[in-house]
C-alpha positions in Angstrom: 0.1 0.2 0.1 1.6 3.5 -0.9 2.0 5.7 1.9 0.8 9.3 2.1 2.9 12.3 1.4 4.4 14.5 4.5 3.7 17.6 2.1 0.3 19.5 3.3 -0.1 20.7 -0.3 -0.5 16.9 -1.5 -2.4 16.2 1.5 -5.3 18.9 0.9 -5.1 17.6 -2.9 -5.9 14.3 -2.2 -8.6 15.4 0.4 -10.7 17.7 -2.6 -9.9 15.3 -5.5 -11.1 12.0 -3.4 -13.6 9.6 -5.0 -16.9 9.3 -3.8 -16.0 5.6 -1.9 -13.0 7.7 0.0 -15.0 10.8 0.8 -17.4 8.5 2.9 -14.4 7.6 5.3 -13.8 11.1 6.1 -17.8 11.6 6.6 -17.9 9.2 9.4 -18.4 9.6 12.9 -18.3 7.8 16.3 -21.1 5.2 17.8 -22.3 6.1 21.2 -20.9 3.7 23.9 -24.5 1.8 23.2 -24.5 1.3 19.6 -20.8 0.4 19.8 -21.3 -2.4 22.2 -24.5 -3.2 20.1 -22.8 -3.2 16.8 -19.6 -4.2 17.0 -17.9 -1.4 15.5 -16.5 2.1 16.4 -17.2 4.1 13.9 -20.2 4.4 10.7 -20.8 6.8 8.0 -23.1 9.8 9.1 -26.2 9.7 7.2 -29.3 12.4 6.9 -32.0 11.4 9.1 -29.4 10.0 12.5 -29.3 11.6 15.7 -26.1 12.9 17.0 -24.3 15.0 19.8 -22.4 17.6 19.3 -18.5 16.7 21.1 -16.2 19.5 20.2 -16.9 23.2 19.4 -19.0 26.0 20.2 -21.9 24.0 20.0 -20.5 21.5 22.1 -23.3 19.3 24.0 -26.0 19.9 21.6 -28.6 17.4 20.4 -30.0 17.0 16.9 -30.8 15.2 14.0 -28.7 15.4 10.6 -30.6 17.3 8.0 -27.9 17.3 4.9 -24.9 15.7 4.7 -22.6 17.8 2.3 -19.5 14.7 0.5 -18.2 17.9 -1.4 -17.1 20.0 1.9 -17.1 17.1 3.9 -19.5 18.5 6.6 -23.3 18.4 8.3 -25.7 20.1 9.0 -28.0 19.6 12.0 -31.2 20.2 13.0 -31.4 23.4 15.4 -27.9 24.3 15.0 -28.0 27.9 12.9 -26.7 31.4 13.6 -27.7 34.8 11.5 -26.0 36.2 8.9 -25.2 39.6 8.9 -28.2 40.6 6.4 -30.9 38.8 8.9 -31.0 35.5 7.2 -30.7 32.4 9.1 -28.1 29.2 8.0 -27.4 26.1 9.3 -24.2 26.1 10.6 -21.6 23.4 9.0 -19.8 20.8 11.4 -17.5 18.0 10.4 -18.5 14.7 11.1 -15.1 13.7 13.4 -16.9 16.4 15.9 -19.9 14.6 16.2 -21.0 11.5 18.1 -24.1 9.2 16.6 -26.6 8.7 19.4 -29.3 7.3 17.3 -29.1 5.7 13.7 -31.1 6.1 11.0 -32.0 2.4 9.3 -34.4 3.3 7.1 -32.4 2.3 4.3 -32.2 -1.8 3.8 -28.3 -1.2 3.0 -27.0 0.2 6.0 -29.1 -2.6 7.8 -26.9 -5.2 5.7 -23.5 -3.3 6.4 -24.2 -3.3 10.0 -25.1 -6.8 10.2 -22.0 -7.5 8.1 -19.9 -6.2 10.8 -21.8 -7.8 13.8 -21.3 -10.8 12.0 -17.6 -10.1 11.3 -17.0 -9.1 15.0 -18.7 -11.9 16.2 -16.9 -14.7 14.3 -13.7 -13.0 15.3 -14.7 -13.4 18.8 -15.5 -17.4 18.2 -11.9 -17.8 16.5 -10.0 -15.9 18.8 -11.3 -18.1 22.3 -10.8 -21.7 20.0 -7.6 -20.6 18.9 -6.5 -20.4 22.8 -7.5 -23.8 23.4 
């Protein structure tokens, strides 16, 4: 596997020219301890409809539902997190997904259910093989 460059310019270029399937990794957030235990995975890509809590920044501790995911700018818009512009209009504040923690998953999508099932099954199989190897 190729290593990333140390040069900041090349790192930025890789970030801005990344393909959509690679952008998904940049749009992932940590799961809450309860979801982590239940699904056997540490993080997951954020999706519209997920309920998250903000962990860093000015809006720390506020919980809300994701209204929009913007893969181009690697940001999410959260319900209730707004600010007023100079001209008086209200806009949603863009927040990076790494600064939020998923509290409740939106499982309307069958594909996402399948992803979680695969991850849970993989963790179960790994635990099972580790216990059988010790004997």
